[in-house]
Structures are given as structure tokens and as C-alpha cells.
C-alpha positions as CSV (number, residue, x, y, z in Angstrom):
1,M,0.0,0.0,0.0
2,S,1.7,3.2,-1.2
3,E,-0.9,6.0,-0.9
4,H,0.1,8.7,1.5
5,F,-2.1,10.4,4.0
6,R,-2.7,14.1,4.1
7,P,-1.8,16.5,6.9
8,G,-4.6,16.6,9.5
9,D,-5.8,13.0,8.7
10,D,-6.7,11.0,11.8
11,V,-5.1,7.5,11.5
12,V,-4.1,4.7,13.9
13,V,-0.7,3.1,14.7
14,R,-1.2,-0.5,15.7
15,E,1.4,-2.8,17.2
16,V,0.8,-6.3,15.9
17,V,2.1,-9.7,17.2
18,D,1.5,-12.7,14.9
19,D,-1.4,-10.9,13.3
20,L,-2.9,-10.1,16.8
21,V,-3.4,-6.5,17.7
22,W,-1.2,-5.6,20.7
23,T,-1.9,-1.8,21.0
24,E,-3.8,0.8,19.1
25,R,-2.8,4.5,19.3
26,P,-4.8,7.1,17.4
27,V,-2.6,9.9,15.9
28,T,-2.9,12.8,13.5
29,V,-0.7,13.1,10.5
30,V,1.5,16.1,10.5
31,V,3.8,15.1,7.5
32,D,3.6,12.1,5.3
33,E,6.3,12.2,2.6
34,P,8.7,9.6,1.2
35,D,11.6,10.8,3.4
36,Q,9.7,11.7,6.5
37,L,6.6,10.7,8.5
38,V,5.5,12.8,11.5
39,L,2.5,11.9,13.6
40,H,1.0,13.6,16.7
41,Q,-0.6,11.6,19.5
42,A,-2.8,14.1,21.4
43,A,-3.3,14.3,25.1
44,G,-6.8,12.9,25.9
45,S,-6.8,10.5,22.9
46,V,-8.1,7.0,23.7
47,T,-5.5,4.3,23.2
48,R,-6.1,0.5,23.5
49,E,-3.6,-1.5,25.5
50,P,-3.2,-5.2,26.4
51,I,-4.4,-7.0,29.5
52,D,-4.5,-10.7,30.2
53,P,-7.5,-12.7,31.6
54,S,-6.1,-12.3,35.2
55,E,-5.7,-8.5,34.6
56,R,-1.9,-8.6,34.9
57,T,0.0,-5.8,33.2
58,D,3.4,-7.7,32.9
59,Y,3.6,-7.1,29.2
60,L,6.4,-9.5,28.4
61,R,4.6,-12.4,30.1
62,I,1.3,-11.5,28.5
63,M,2.9,-11.4,25.0
64,A,4.7,-14.7,25.6
65,G,1.5,-16.3,26.6
66,R,-0.4,-15.0,23.6
67,R,-3.6,-14.4,25.6
68,W,-4.9,-10.9,26.1
69,T,-7.7,-8.5,25.4
70,L,-7.5,-4.8,24.8
71,R,-8.8,-2.1,27.2
72,D,-9.2,1.6,26.7
73,K,-6.8,4.0,28.3
74,V,-6.8,7.8,28.1
75,W,-3.4,9.3,27.0
76,Q,-2.3,11.7,29.6
77,P,-0.6,15.1,28.9
78,P,1.7,16.0,27.2
79,G,1.0,14.8,23.7
80,R,3.7,13.0,21.7
81,L,5.3,13.9,18.4
82,R,6.5,10.8,16.5
83,I,9.2,11.3,13.8
84,G,10.2,8.5,11.5
85,R,9.9,7.0,8.1
86,V,8.0,4.1,6.6
87,G,10.4,1.1,6.5
88,Q,12.8,2.5,9.1
89,P,13.5,0.3,12.2
90,F,13.0,3.1,14.7
91,E,11.0,6.3,15.4
92,V,12.1,9.3,17.4
93,W,9.6,10.5,19.9
94,R,9.7,14.1,21.1
95,I,9.2,14.0,24.9
96,S,7.7,17.4,25.5
97,T,7.4,19.8,28.4
98,P,3.9,19.8,29.9
99,D,2.7,22.7,27.7
100,E,4.2,21.0,24.6
101,R,6.1,24.2,23.8
102,E,9.6,22.7,24.1
103,V,11.4,19.4,23.8
104,A,12.4,17.9,27.2
105,A,14.2,14.9,25.6
106,W,14.3,12.8,22.4
107,Y,13.3,9.2,22.7
108,V,14.6,6.7,20.1
109,N,12.1,3.9,20.0
110,L,13.5,0.8,18.4
111,Q,10.8,-1.1,16.6
112,E,9.7,-3.0,13.6
113,P,9.7,-0.8,10.5
114,L,6.4,1.0,10.0
115,R,4.1,-0.6,7.5
116,R,1.2,1.2,5.8
117,T,-2.4,-0.1,6.3
118,A,-5.7,1.3,5.0
119,D,-6.2,3.4,8.1
120,G,-2.7,4.0,9.4
121,F,0.4,2.0,10.2
122,E,1.6,-1.2,11.8
123,T,4.7,-1.9,13.8
124,L,5.9,-3.7,17.0
125,D,8.0,-2.2,19.8
126,H,11.5,-3.8,20.2
127,V,11.8,-3.1,24.0
128,L,15.2,-1.4,23.9
129,D,15.3,2.4,23.6
130,I,17.6,5.4,23.7
131,L,17.0,8.6,25.7
132,V,18.8,11.6,24.2
133,A,19.3,15.2,25.5
134,P,17.4,18.0,23.6
135,D,20.8,19.3,22.4
136,L,22.4,15.8,21.9
137,S,24.9,16.5,24.7
138,W,24.2,13.1,26.2
139,W,22.4,9.8,25.6
140,R,21.7,6.6,27.5
141,W,20.2,3.2,26.9
142,K,16.8,2.5,28.3
143,D,15.3,-0.9,29.2
144,E,18.4,-3.0,28.6
145,D,17.1,-5.3,31.3
146,E,13.8,-5.7,29.5
147,L,15.6,-6.7,26.3
148,S,17.3,-9.5,28.2
149,S,13.9,-10.5,29.8
150,A,12.3,-10.6,26.3
151,V,14.9,-13.2,25.3
152,E,14.3,-15.2,28.5
153,H,10.6,-15.2,27.9
154,G,10.9,-16.3,24.2
155,V,9.5,-13.0,22.9
156,L,12.7,-12.4,21.1
157,T,15.6,-14.6,20.1
158,A,19.2,-13.8,21.0
159,R,19.8,-13.0,17.3
160,D,16.8,-10.6,17.3
161,A,18.2,-8.9,20.4
162,A,21.7,-8.5,18.8
163,A,20.2,-7.0,15.7
164,I,18.0,-4.6,17.7
165,R,21.0,-3.4,19.7
166,A,23.0,-3.0,16.5
167,T,20.3,-0.7,15.1
168,G,20.5,1.4,18.3
169,E,24.3,1.6,18.1
170,A,24.1,2.9,14.5
171,V,21.7,5.6,15.7
172,I,24.1,6.5,18.6
173,A,27.0,6.8,16.2
174,D,25.0,9.3,14.2
175,I,24.2,11.2,17.3
176,E,27.8,11.3,18.4
177,R,28.8,12.7,15.0
178,G,26.3,15.4,15.4
179,D,24.2,14.1,12.6
180,P,21.1,12.6,14.2
181,P,18.8,10.7,11.9
182,W,15.9,13.1,12.5
183,D,15.2,16.8,12.1
184,L,15.9,18.7,15.3
185,T,13.7,21.6,14.2
186,W,10.7,19.5,15.3
187,G,11.8,20.5,18.8
188,T,9.9,23.8,18.3
189,W,6.8,22.5,16.8
190,Q,3.5,23.0,18.7
191,P,0.2,21.2,18.2
192,G,-1.6,24.6,18.4
193,E,-0.3,25.3,14.9
194,R,-3.2,23.3,13.6
195,D,-6.7,23.2,15.2
196,W,-6.8,19.5,15.8
197,T,-8.9,17.7,18.4
198,A,-7.9,14.5,20.1
199,P,-9.0,11.6,17.9
200,G,-10.5,8.4,19.1
201,A,-9.2,5.0,18.0
202,P,-10.7,4.0,14.6
203,E,-13.0,1.0,14.7
204,R,-11.4,-2.4,13.9
205,P,-12.5,-5.9,14.9
206,E,-10.7,-7.1,18.1
207,G,-7.6,-8.8,17.0
208,A,-6.2,-10.1,20.3
209,A,-6.3,-13.6,21.5
210,G,-8.7,-14.5,24.2
């Protein structure tokens, strides 16, 4: 599917595990071009997140067991700006100040490459992340322990984990060269530049195992 969305379109980003919907996050398209995809998840939007029959929220155990349903959750302020590209194995999320006027940090979310769908995009989080200073003056890994746990639970193989870390190391090398693989001018973008309301999640049949 190659058709691009228009700025202002409400779409949904789904995480999918073995054709089962793991999360749904409604977003608004800011930019959808061949070399850049920017999405905004508004505060107050209704996301859908997994919970297993016993109502645990230990996500790795739930994913390994392949038994969950989805429940609604209101996204709390601030909103999130997602910067990436279709086919790229990571996105960069702008962690904003509470008023969304400035960037508090950059968050490199390692994930399956985004794939287009009729109403948005699909991906799957890869657990390991990188937190980066607004001015790139420092960075640090996030959730290294969870990456190890994902291997222990059979959610990822050791080869998967090594490839994910290698992707992160390539991003870090770009950051340390002062050439980050995203446009830093998004640090000054504000959602008030367009009169968008918080979208709800588009309807789709339940895809989780039960």
C-alpha cells in the first residue's frame, strides 16, 4: 500500500504480534512524505492496550502467553510527536514539556519498520530504547534489562536482540557525530499550529487472543 495520508488526517498506529493487535494508538498526520513521517498523538486521545485474563500488566509475560484482550486508556498530557519514516526500524519521539512548547528529551524507540495499512500504520516495539538530550549532549540506553527479559521469555531470540542493539548503536554513532537521523527543528513544533482535536481510535475488529 503506497498511498500517502494528508496533513490533518486521523489514523491509527497498531502494534501487531503474529497478526494479533497488541496496541492501538490514534494519531494525527503532520507530515507524510517519502523521506519523513511525522505523527502527533494528542493528550486525551483514547488508546487501547493489552491486559490478560487475570488483569496482569506484565507485558512480556502477556505477550509470551499469547492471551490478552485490549482495554481503553486515556493518553495523559503531554502529547507525543512521533518522527520517523516508513520502512525505518525506529522512530524518534519528542518528549515534550507539559505545555508542549519545548522538547524535554528525544526518545529513540527501536521497533519493527512501520508498514502502511488502509487506516494507518503497523509496527511492534522492540523493547530497547535510547534517551537523548534535547541538544544531543548526552544519551543513554533505556530498558536493557527488559531486552534480556524478552529473550528469556521467548518473545525475542538472541539473534533478534543483537540486531536490535546494532540498530541502536548505529543511531548512537550518528548522534555522536552530530548528525542525528531526525530533524531537530521538530523541537519547536507546537500542536496549536493546527486546530486538531484528540482523535479516538478508529474502529477495527478485536484482534487479540482471548
